[in-house]
N, C-alpha and C positions, 0 to 999 in steps of 0.2 A: 412696674417700677423700673426706671431706667436711670443710670448714672454712669459717668465715665470712670472706669476702674481698670486696673491691670489684671489681666487674666492670661492663663496659658492657652495657646492655640495649638492643639496637637497636630492638625493637618499641615501646618507650616513649620512646626517645631521652633517657634519663637514666641517671645512675650510681646504682646501688642496692646495699645490702648484702644479699647473698644467701647461702644455703648452697651452697658449691662442690660441684659434682657432676661427676666426671671423665667420666661417660657422655655428657655433652653435647659433649664435645670429640672431633672426628673424627680418627682416625689418619691421619697424613700425613707428608710430608717438605716442608721448606721449598723444595727444588728443584722438586718436582712442583707444589706450590701456586702458586708464583710464575710459573710458565709460563702460568698462566691469568689473571693479574691485570694490568690496565693499568699502564703505567709513567708517571711524571711526565714532562712535556715542556713545551717552550716554550708559554706561554699557559695551562698548567695546572700551576702550580708545585708544588701539593700535591693528591694524589688521595686523598680520604678515603673509606674503605669503611664506609658507615653500617651495614651488616650485621654488622660486627666479627666475622668468621668465627672460630670456636673450633676450635683445632688441638691435637692431641696429637702431639708430635714427639720421636722418639728422638735424642738427641744425646750428645756427650762434654763433660764439664765441664772447662774449662781451668784453673780456679782464679783467673783474672784478674777483677778488678773495677775499676770506674773511675766517677768522677762523670760525669753526663750532660752533654755539651757543650751550649753555648747554642743552636745551631741545632736540635738534637734536642729540648731542653727547650721551645723555641718551638713545635715541631710538636705536642707533647703539650698544651701550653697552648692551642693553636688548637683542638684536638679538644675540650678541656674547655670552652672558651668556647661552641663550637658546641652543646654538650649542656647549656648553661646551668648548668654546675657548675665554676666557675673554681678552686675549692679542690682539685679532683681532681689538678691538675697537680703540687701540692706533695707528693703521696704518692710520686712517682717521682723520686728524686734520684740513684740509682746504677743501674748496669747491669752485667750479668755477660757473660763471653765463653763461648759454647758453639761446638762444632765439629760440622758435619754433612758427611760425605764430604769431608773436607779443607778445607772452607770455614768461615771464622769468621763467627759472627753475635753481635751485641751486643744483649742483651735487657734493657730497663728492668725494674726489680724493686722492690717495696716493701721497706722496711727490715725489717719483721717476717718476711717470707718469705725474705729474704737471710740473716737471722740463723739461721733453722732450716736452710736449705740448707747453710750453712758448717759446721754441726755434723754433718750426715749424709753429706756427699760429700767425696771426695778428688779432687785434680786428676788428670785422666785417666780418671775413672769415668764410665760410660755410665748415663744416666738418661732420664726422660721429662719434658719441659716442657709445661705447659698454657698456651697463649698465645692471645691475641686479636690479630687482624691489624687494623691501623688504616689503613695506606695507604703511599704513597710520595711522596718530595719531591725536588725538584731541589737543595735545600740540602745533601743528603748522599747518599752512594751506597747506604746500607742501607735496606731496607724497615723499617717501624715495627711491631714486634710487642711487645706488653706481656705479660710473664711474670706469669700469674695464680697458678699453683701448680706443684707438681712431684711426681713420684713417684721416690723414690731407688732403687727396684728396677731390674733390667735391662729395657730396652725390649722390648716385644713385637714380633717380626718382622712386617712387612707381607706380605700375599700377593703372590706374584710373577706377573707377566704372562709369557706365553710367546711365542716367535716361531719360525717355521719355519727361520730362518737367522740367524747372527750376522754375516754379510757378504754383500755383493751387489756385483757388478762389481769384485770385489777389494778392496772397502772395508768394513772392520769397524766396527760401531757401538761407541761408547764409546772410540775411539782418539783420539789427538791430531789436532786438525783442520788445523793449519797445514801439516804435510807432506803430508796428503791433498790439500789444495787446490793446493799447489805441484806435485805430481805430475800432477794433472789439467790445470792450466794449461800445463804443459810439453807435453802431448799435444794439448790441444783449444783452447788460447787462453784469453782472459779470459772469466769467466762473467757471466751476467746475474744480478744480485742482487735478490732479492725478500724480503718479510716475510710470515710466517704466524704470527699471534699474537706470542709473544716470540721466535720462531725467525728467524734469517737463513737464507735458502735460496739456494744457489749453483747455478745451472742451466748446465750444459755441453752444447753441441751435439756429440754424438758422431759422428753421420753424417747429413749433409744430405739424401742421396737417400732414406734410409729414415725420416727424421725421428725419429731416436733420440736421446734426451736422458737424462742422468744428473743427478739433483738431490741435492745434499748439504745437510742441515740441521744447524745447530749446536744446542747444548743449552739455548739461552735464557739470560736474564739471570744473570750470575754463573758461568755454565758454558759460555761461548762458545768455550773451548779444546778442546771435545770434539765428536766427531761423534754427533749424536743419531739422525738418520735418513738413509737412502739410498733413492732412488726411481729406477727405470728405466722408461722409456716407449719403446715402439717400434711398428712396424706389422707386421701379419701376414706371416709368411714371410720377413721381411727381416733377421732377427737370429738368430744362433745361440741354442741353447737357454739359458734363464736357469738352469734346472737341467737335469741330464742328460736328464730325461724330459718337460721342459715348455718349449714354444716360444710366442712371441707368435703369436696367431691360433688358439690351441687353444680348443675349445669349453668351456663352463662345466663340463660333466661331467668333462672331463679335468683341469681345474683342481682340482675337488673330489677326484678320485681321488689327486692328488699332495699337496695341502695340507690336505685335510679338508673336510668339509661346512660351509658357512657357517651361522652362526646368524641372519643377517639380511642383506638386500640394501638398499642405499640409492642412490637416483638422484643422480648427481653433475652432471647437466646435459650438454648437447651429445652425447647418446648414450652417456655413460659410466654404468656401474653399479658401485658399490663392494660387494665381498663382505666382510662383517664376520665375522671369525674368533673363535671362543670364547676368552676370557681372553687376548686378544692385542692388542698395540699395532700389529701388522703387518697388511697388507691387500693385496688385488689389486683391479684394476679391469677390467671388461669394456667394450668398445665395440662396440655393435651385436651383443652376445651372444658375443664372443670375447675372449680374454685380450689386454689391451693395455698394462697397467702393473702394476707390483709395487713395494711400499714395505715396507722393514723399519725398525723403530724400536727404540731401547733402551726398557726398562721405565722409565717416567717417574719411578719412586721409587728407581731404583738405576742404578748403572754397574757393569760388571764390573771388579773391582779387580785 
């Protein structure tokens, strides 16, 4: 699909009229993409991504449109001024609502593109939006994506990552987070809370003598009500089998026989080595050559519905 539209060109820091080419837009989900992007915070009210990443995202059209509110219009105007193209902000006066995995996103859209979209799509229809990401602001909860173009056909499914388990320590990924945390608090007390990128990590001390910890991570901005990852760390010989045939302290050869041969090994520091498994968000760590930690995570592009 090709059409002349206005897009941001990061390499020249200007706005130019180009032939739109959908091949330039990387297949993604908003959920997965946002996990990797910094959020606005006190002292940095607006985070502008000068690279303006180009994404192709499968969504559902709600049929709702609205005028862009003043704070959001101000964000677009700020970007336009930074690119020395103040007239650019006048092109975006409306935004449409799309839904991804139950979450609503409002995308600014040009009038000409909106007119064509309204002719081709019905409310509830799934399609692909081609957007450029501009950044995040404290003035509003939503990230700023500009809708550049769209494909009215059904979205192409993204490849799935695999994992050797859907649950660990009795905790399943993709499940509601609040009851999981309440159950762990009742058994082990209040957790120590940390941050890893966009994730909040809840660290529970399961057993002091063996230094066994369970770490539960949420799914990041906009999806903090779900469990995204579960990690269990322990000492050799001090904990029952993680799986029926695998205990902490097992040599790397035994780990590989149960979970498969790793495609790579990465040093994690302090004697830890992470084993990277093929096409997987899940991993294990060795300490001084033996099995010491295991992490399962949901596919960052999906949740089990």
